[in-house]
DSSP file (Angstrom, degrees, kcal/mol; ACC not computed):
  #  RESIDUE AA STRUCTURE BP1 BP2  ACC     N-H-->O    O-->H-N    N-H-->O    O-->H-N    TCO  KAPPA ALPHA  PHI   PSI    X-CA   Y-CA   Z-CA
    1    1 A M              0   0    0      0, 0.0     2,-0.1     0, 0.0     0, 0.0   0.000 360.0 360.0 360.0 126.5    0.0    0.0    0.0
    2    2 A P        -     0   0    0      0, 0.0     2,-0.3     0, 0.0     0, 0.0  -0.373 360.0-163.8 -70.5 145.2    1.6    3.4   -1.0
    3    3 A T        -     0   0    0     -2,-0.1     2,-0.1    85,-0.0    84,-0.0  -0.935  23.0-108.7-125.9 152.5    2.2    6.0    1.7
    4    4 A S        -     0   0    0     -2,-0.3    84,-0.0     1,-0.1    85,-0.0  -0.473  36.4-112.0 -77.1 153.4    3.0    9.6    1.3
    5    5 A T        -     0   0    0     -2,-0.1    -1,-0.1     1,-0.1    82,-0.0  -0.739  30.0-123.6 -87.9 126.3    6.5   10.8    2.1
    6    6 A P        -     0   0    0      0, 0.0     4,-0.1     0, 0.0    -1,-0.1  -0.260  38.7 -89.7 -62.6 155.7    6.8   12.9    5.2
    7    7 A S    >   -     0   0    0      1,-0.1     3,-0.6     2,-0.1    32,-0.0  -0.328  34.1-117.9 -64.9 151.5    8.4   16.3    4.8
    8    8 A P  T 3  S+     0   0    0      0, 0.0     3,-0.3     0, 0.0    -1,-0.1   0.613 106.0  61.8 -67.6 -10.7   12.2   16.4    5.1
    9    9 A S  T >   +     0   0    0      1,-0.2     3,-1.6     2,-0.1    -2,-0.1  -0.283  53.3 140.8-114.4  49.7   12.0   18.8    8.1
   10   10 A L  T <  S+     0   0    0     -3,-0.6    -1,-0.2     1,-0.3     6,-0.1   0.832  81.4  41.5 -56.1 -32.0   10.0   16.8   10.7
   11   11 A T  T >  S+     0   0    0     -3,-0.3     3,-1.8    30,-0.1    -1,-0.3   0.279  80.8 132.5-103.3  12.3   12.3   18.1   13.4
   12   12 A S  T <  S+     0   0    0     -3,-1.6     3,-0.1     1,-0.3     4,-0.1  -0.404  75.1  19.9 -64.8 139.5   12.6   21.8   12.3
   13   13 A G  T 3  S+     0   0    0      1,-0.2    58,-0.5    -2,-0.1     2,-0.3   0.471 120.5  66.4  82.2   2.3   12.0   24.2   15.2
   14   14 A S  E <  S-A   70   0A   0     -3,-1.8    56,-0.2    56,-0.2    -1,-0.2  -0.939  76.3-128.9-146.1 168.9   12.8   21.6   17.8
   15   15 A S  E    S-     0   0A   0     54,-2.9     2,-0.3     1,-0.3    55,-0.2   0.464  70.3 -85.8 -99.3  -2.8   15.6   19.5   19.1
   16   16 A G  E     -A   69   0A   0     53,-0.7    53,-3.0    -5,-0.1    -1,-0.3  -0.846  50.8 -52.6 135.6-169.4   13.7   16.2   18.9
   17   17 A L  E     -Ab  68  44A   0     26,-3.1    28,-2.6    -2,-0.3     2,-0.5  -0.812  29.6-152.6-111.2 148.5   11.3   13.9   20.7
   18   18 A V  E     -Ab  67  45A   0     49,-3.1    49,-2.5    -2,-0.3     2,-0.6  -0.991  10.2-163.0-117.9 126.6   11.4   12.4   24.2
   19   19 A L  E     -Ab  66  46A   0     26,-2.9    28,-2.7    -2,-0.5     2,-0.5  -0.940   8.1-150.9-112.8 112.1    9.6    9.1   24.6
   20   20 A Y  E     +Ab  65  47A   0     45,-3.3    45,-1.6    -2,-0.6     2,-0.2  -0.728  35.0 154.0 -83.3 125.1    8.9    8.2   28.2
   21   21 A T  E     - b   0  48A   0     26,-3.1    28,-3.1    -2,-0.5    29,-0.4  -0.716  36.1-139.2-137.6-180.0    8.9    4.4   28.5
   22   22 A R    >   -     0   0    0     26,-0.2     3,-1.5    -2,-0.2     6,-0.2  -0.974  38.3 -94.6-146.3 149.5    9.4    1.4   30.8
   23   23 A Q  T 3  S+     0   0    0     -2,-0.3     3,-0.1     1,-0.2     5,-0.0  -0.330 108.6  22.0 -64.4 141.6   11.1   -1.9   30.1
   24   24 A G  T 3  S+     0   0    0      1,-0.2     2,-0.8     2,-0.0    -1,-0.2   0.499  84.9 134.6  81.9   4.7    8.8   -4.7   29.0
   25   25 A C    <>  -     0   0    0     -3,-1.5     4,-2.5     1,-0.2    -1,-0.2  -0.781  40.3-163.9 -89.9 112.2    6.0   -2.3   27.9
   26   26 A C  H  > S+     0   0    0     -2,-0.8     4,-2.2     1,-0.2    -1,-0.2   0.838  90.1  53.4 -67.5 -31.6    4.7   -3.5   24.5
   27   27 A L  H  > S+     0   0    0      2,-0.2     4,-2.2     1,-0.2    -1,-0.2   0.899 110.2  48.3 -67.1 -39.1    3.0   -0.2   23.8
   28   28 A C  H  > S+     0   0    0      2,-0.2     4,-2.5     1,-0.2    -2,-0.2   0.932 112.1  48.2 -64.6 -46.7    6.3    1.7   24.5
   29   29 A E  H  X S+     0   0    0     -4,-2.5     4,-2.3     1,-0.2    -2,-0.2   0.898 112.0  50.1 -62.0 -40.8    8.3   -0.7   22.3
   30   30 A G  H  X S+     0   0    0     -4,-2.2     4,-2.4     2,-0.2    -1,-0.2   0.903 110.3  49.3 -64.7 -41.8    5.7   -0.3   19.5
   31   31 A M  H  X S+     0   0    0     -4,-2.2     4,-2.4     2,-0.2     5,-0.2   0.922 110.9  49.9 -64.5 -43.4    5.8    3.5   19.7
   32   32 A E  H  X S+     0   0    0     -4,-2.5     4,-2.6     1,-0.2    -2,-0.2   0.927 111.2  49.3 -60.5 -44.7    9.6    3.5   19.5
   33   33 A E  H  X S+     0   0    0     -4,-2.3     4,-1.3     1,-0.2    -1,-0.2   0.918 111.8  48.2 -60.6 -44.6    9.6    1.2   16.5
   34   34 A R  H  < S+     0   0    0     -4,-2.4     4,-0.4     1,-0.2    53,-0.2   0.882 113.1  47.9 -66.5 -37.3    7.0    3.3   14.6
   35   35 A L  H >< S+     0   0    0     -4,-2.4     3,-1.1     1,-0.2    -2,-0.2   0.918 112.0  48.6 -68.2 -42.9    8.9    6.6   15.4
   36   36 A R  H 3< S+     0   0    0     -4,-2.6    -1,-0.2     1,-0.2    -2,-0.2   0.726 105.3  60.7 -69.9 -20.2   12.2    5.1   14.3
   37   37 A A  T 3< S+     0   0    0     -4,-1.3    -1,-0.2    -5,-0.2    -2,-0.2   0.588  80.6 109.5 -82.5 -10.8   10.6    3.8   11.1
   38   38 A L  S <  S-     0   0    0     -3,-1.1     3,-0.1    -4,-0.4    50,-0.0  -0.325  77.6-106.7 -65.7 149.3    9.6    7.3    9.9
   39   39 A E  S    S+     0   0    0      1,-0.4     2,-0.1     2,-0.1    -2,-0.1  -0.964 114.4  19.9-119.6 112.7   11.5    8.7    6.9
   40   40 A P  S    S-     0   0    0      0, 0.0    -1,-0.4     0, 0.0   -30,-0.1   0.627 102.8-137.4 -77.4 149.6   13.3   10.8    8.0
   41   41 A A        -     0   0    0     -5,-0.2    -5,-0.1    -3,-0.1   -30,-0.1  -0.535  19.3-122.9 -72.2 132.4   13.3    9.5   11.5
   42   42 A P        -     0   0    0      0, 0.0     2,-0.2     0, 0.0    -1,-0.1  -0.362  37.1 -88.5 -70.0 156.7   13.0   12.3   14.1
   43   43 A E        -     0   0    0     -2,-0.0   -26,-3.1     1,-0.0     2,-0.4  -0.515  55.7-164.8 -62.8 129.7   15.7   12.6   16.7
   44   44 A L  E     -b   17   0A   0     -2,-0.2     2,-0.5   -28,-0.2   -26,-0.2  -0.980  20.4-171.8-132.0 127.3   14.4   10.4   19.6
   45   45 A E  E     -b   18   0A   0    -28,-2.6   -26,-2.9    -2,-0.4     2,-0.5  -0.978  14.4-154.5-114.2 122.1   15.5   10.1   23.2
   46   46 A C  E     -b   19   0A   0     -2,-0.5     2,-0.5   -28,-0.2   -26,-0.2  -0.847   8.6-167.6 -98.9 130.6   14.0    7.3   25.2
   47   47 A V  E     -b   20   0A   0    -28,-2.7   -26,-3.1    -2,-0.5     2,-0.7  -0.974  15.9-142.0-122.2 120.6   13.7    7.7   28.9
   48   48 A D  E >   -b   21   0A   0     -2,-0.5     3,-1.8   -28,-0.2   -26,-0.2  -0.722   9.0-156.2 -81.0 113.3   12.9    4.8   31.2
   49   49 A V  G >  S+     0   0    0    -28,-3.1     3,-1.4    -2,-0.7     7,-0.6   0.751  88.6  67.4 -65.4 -22.8   10.6    6.2   33.9
   50   50 A D  G 3  S+     0   0    0    -29,-0.4    -1,-0.3     1,-0.3   -28,-0.1   0.633  89.3  66.4 -72.6 -11.3   11.6    3.5   36.3
   51   51 A G  G <  S+     0   0    0     -3,-1.8    -1,-0.3     1,-0.2    -2,-0.2   0.489 103.7  46.2 -84.8  -3.5   15.1    4.9   36.5
   52   52 A D    <>  -     0   0    0     -3,-1.4     4,-2.8    -4,-0.2     5,-0.2  -0.949  69.4-150.5-143.0 116.2   13.9    8.1   38.2
   53   53 A P  H  > S+     0   0    0      0, 0.0     4,-2.3     0, 0.0     5,-0.2   0.841 100.0  53.5 -57.0 -34.9   11.5    8.1   41.2
   54   54 A E  H  > S+     0   0    0      2,-0.2     4,-2.0     1,-0.2     5,-0.1   0.931 112.3  43.3 -65.8 -45.0   10.1   11.5   40.1
   55   55 A L  H  >>S+     0   0    0      2,-0.2     4,-3.1     1,-0.2     5,-0.6   0.890 112.6  53.2 -67.2 -38.3    9.3   10.3   36.6
   56   56 A Q  H  X5S+     0   0    0     -4,-2.8     4,-2.1    -7,-0.6    -2,-0.2   0.913 111.4  46.2 -62.6 -41.8    7.9    7.0   37.9
   57   57 A G  H  <5S+     0   0    0     -4,-2.3    -1,-0.2    -5,-0.2    -2,-0.2   0.866 116.3  45.6 -66.8 -36.2    5.6    9.0   40.2
   58   58 A R  H  <5S+     0   0    0     -4,-2.0    -2,-0.2    -5,-0.2    -1,-0.2   0.920 129.0  21.1 -74.1 -44.6    4.6   11.3   37.4
   59   59 A Y  H ><5S+     0   0    0     -4,-3.1     3,-3.7     1,-0.2     4,-0.2   0.730  78.0 161.6-102.0 -25.0    4.0    8.8   34.7
   60   60 A G  T 3<<S-     0   0    0     -4,-2.1     3,-0.4    -5,-0.6    -1,-0.2  -0.111  81.1 -16.1  45.0-123.5    3.4    5.6   36.5
   61   61 A L  T 3  S+     0   0    0      1,-0.2    -1,-0.3     3,-0.0   -39,-0.1   0.216 114.0  99.1 -94.3  14.1    1.7    3.2   34.1
   62   62 A S    <   +     0   0    0     -3,-3.7    -1,-0.2   -41,-0.1    -2,-0.2   0.460  64.9 156.4 -80.5  -1.0    0.7    6.0   31.7
   63   63 A V        +     0   0    0     -3,-0.4   -42,-0.1    -4,-0.2   -35,-0.1  -0.344  35.5  63.7 -70.7 154.1    3.6    5.3   29.4
   64   64 A P        +     0   0    0      0, 0.0     2,-0.4     0, 0.0    17,-0.2   0.446  66.3 168.1 -78.5 144.5    4.3    5.7   26.6
   65   65 A V  E     -A   20   0A   0    -45,-1.6   -45,-3.3    -2,-0.1     2,-0.4  -0.992  18.4-154.9-123.2 132.8    4.3    9.4   26.8
   66   66 A L  E     +A   19   0A   0     -2,-0.4    12,-3.1    12,-0.3     2,-0.3  -0.894  15.3 174.9-112.1 136.8    5.7   11.5   24.0
   67   67 A A  E     -AC  18  77A   0    -49,-2.5   -49,-3.1    -2,-0.4     2,-0.5  -0.967  28.1-125.5-137.4 153.4    7.1   15.0   24.4
   68   68 A I  E     -AC  17  76A   0      8,-2.7     8,-2.2    -2,-0.3     2,-0.8  -0.871  17.4-147.0 -97.0 128.9    8.8   17.5   22.1
   69   69 A R  E     -AC  16  75A   0    -53,-3.0   -54,-2.9    -2,-0.5   -53,-0.7  -0.879  21.6-145.5 -94.2 113.7   12.2   18.9   23.4
   70   70 A R  E >   -A   14   0A   0      4,-2.9     3,-2.4    -2,-0.8   -56,-0.2  -0.272  26.4-102.7 -74.0 163.7   12.4   22.4   22.1
   71   71 A A  T 3  S+     0   0    0    -58,-0.5    -1,-0.1     1,-0.3   -57,-0.1   0.785 123.5  57.4 -58.3 -28.6   15.6   24.1   21.1
   72   72 A D  T 3  S-     0   0    0      2,-0.1    -1,-0.3     1,-0.0     3,-0.1   0.437 122.0-107.1 -83.6   1.9   15.7   26.0   24.4
   73   73 A G  S <  S+     0   0    0     -3,-2.4    -2,-0.1     1,-0.3    -1,-0.0   0.266  76.2 134.0  94.1 -11.4   15.5   22.6   26.3
   74   74 A S        -     0   0    0     -5,-0.1    -4,-2.9     1,-0.1     2,-0.4  -0.342  48.5-133.6 -71.4 155.8   11.9   22.9   27.4
   75   75 A L  E     -C   69   0A   0     -6,-0.2     2,-0.5    -3,-0.1    -6,-0.2  -0.912  14.6-167.5-114.0 138.1    9.6   20.0   27.1
   76   76 A Q  E     -C   68   0A   0     -8,-2.2    -8,-2.7    -2,-0.4     2,-0.1  -0.959  19.7-139.6-122.8 110.7    6.1   20.0   25.7
   77   77 A E  E     -C   67   0A   0     -2,-0.5   -10,-0.3   -10,-0.3     3,-0.1  -0.434  18.1-141.1 -68.5 142.8    4.1   16.8   26.3
   78   78 A L        -     0   0    0    -12,-3.1   -12,-0.3     1,-0.1     3,-0.1  -0.674  25.3 -92.0-100.9 156.8    1.9   15.7   23.4
   79   79 A P        -     0   0    0      0, 0.0   -13,-0.1     0, 0.0    -1,-0.1  -0.248  63.7 -74.5 -59.4 157.9   -1.5   14.2   23.5
   80   80 A R        -     0   0    0      1,-0.1     2,-0.4   -15,-0.1   -15,-0.1  -0.305  50.0-131.9 -57.9 134.1   -1.7   10.4   23.7
   81   81 A V        -     0   0    0    -17,-0.2    -1,-0.1    -3,-0.1   -50,-0.0  -0.738  21.4-112.1 -90.7 134.1   -0.8    8.8   20.3
   82   82 A S    >   -     0   0    0     -2,-0.4     3,-1.5     1,-0.2    -1,-0.1  -0.440  18.5-134.1 -62.1 134.4   -3.1    6.1   19.1
   83   83 A P  T 3  S+     0   0    0      0, 0.0    -1,-0.2     0, 0.0    -2,-0.0   0.656 106.0  57.7 -65.2 -13.1   -1.3    2.7   19.1
   84   84 A R  T 3  S+     0   0    0      2,-0.0     2,-0.4     0, 0.0    -2,-0.1   0.575  81.3 103.8 -90.6 -11.0   -2.7    2.2   15.6
   85   85 A L    <   +     0   0    0     -3,-1.5     2,-0.3     4,-0.1   -51,-0.1  -0.595  46.2 142.8 -79.2 126.0   -1.1    5.4   14.1
   86   86 A A    >>  +     0   0    0     -2,-0.4     3,-1.2   -49,-0.0     4,-0.8  -0.936  42.3   6.8-151.7 169.8    2.0    4.6   12.0
   87   87 A G  H 3> S-     0   0    0     -2,-0.3     4,-2.3     1,-0.3     3,-0.3  -0.182 125.8  -4.0  57.5-134.9    3.8    5.7    8.8
   88   88 A S  H 3> S+     0   0    0      1,-0.2     4,-2.6     2,-0.2    -1,-0.3   0.817 134.5  58.1 -64.5 -30.7    2.5    8.8    7.1
   89   89 A G  H <> S+     0   0    0     -3,-1.2     4,-2.1     2,-0.2    -1,-0.2   0.911 108.7  45.0 -64.2 -41.7   -0.4    9.1    9.5
   90   90 A L  H  X S+     0   0    0     -4,-0.8     4,-2.5    -3,-0.3    -2,-0.2   0.904 112.7  51.1 -67.5 -41.8    2.0    9.3   12.4
   91   91 A A  H  X S+     0   0    0     -4,-2.3     4,-2.1     2,-0.2    -2,-0.2   0.915 111.2  48.2 -62.0 -42.9    4.2   11.8   10.5
   92   92 A D  H  X S+     0   0    0     -4,-2.6     4,-2.4     2,-0.2    -1,-0.2   0.912 110.8  51.3 -63.1 -42.5    1.1   14.0    9.8
   93   93 A W  H  X S+     0   0    0     -4,-2.1     4,-1.6     1,-0.2    -2,-0.2   0.912 108.8  51.1 -61.2 -43.7    0.0   13.8   13.4
   94   94 A L  H  <>S+     0   0    0     -4,-2.5     5,-2.6     1,-0.2     4,-0.4   0.906 110.2  49.3 -61.7 -42.0    3.5   14.9   14.6
   95   95 A R  H ><5S+     0   0    0     -4,-2.1     3,-1.1     4,-0.2    -1,-0.2   0.916 110.2  50.8 -63.2 -42.6    3.4   17.9   12.2
   96   96 A R  H 3<5S+     0   0    0     -4,-2.4    -1,-0.2     1,-0.3    -2,-0.2   0.792 107.7  53.9 -66.5 -27.4   -0.1   18.9   13.4
   97   97 A T  T 3<5S-     0   0    0     -4,-1.6    -1,-0.3    -5,-0.2    -2,-0.2   0.479 129.4 -90.9 -88.8  -1.5    1.1   18.7   17.1
   98   98 A G  T < 5       0   0    0     -3,-1.1    -3,-0.2    -4,-0.4    -2,-0.1   0.502 360.0 360.0 113.3   4.7    4.0   21.1   16.4
   99   99 A L      <       0   0    0     -5,-2.6    -4,-0.2    -6,-0.2   -87,-0.2   0.489 360.0 360.0 -84.5 360.0    7.0   19.0   15.5
């Protein structure tokens, strides 16, 4: 099935994405795979919430959580991404959310 090609500047205006995850989370692993499969793949930093008590308390079992890291270092959390969204649909969603 043909897919549209995402624009070459998925990460323009930002420094990349932060994906809050936990080990053994199939939703987290799926989101990471779909993000890395984008062409071009956005810069992606994965953070295991279990490695930081503050993050674990904040996100608990709510992972995966996706955020944009702006050029100034600030983070903007994004709305929950549908686990079914992939490819050009995911790229379009990222553009609409500000990436």
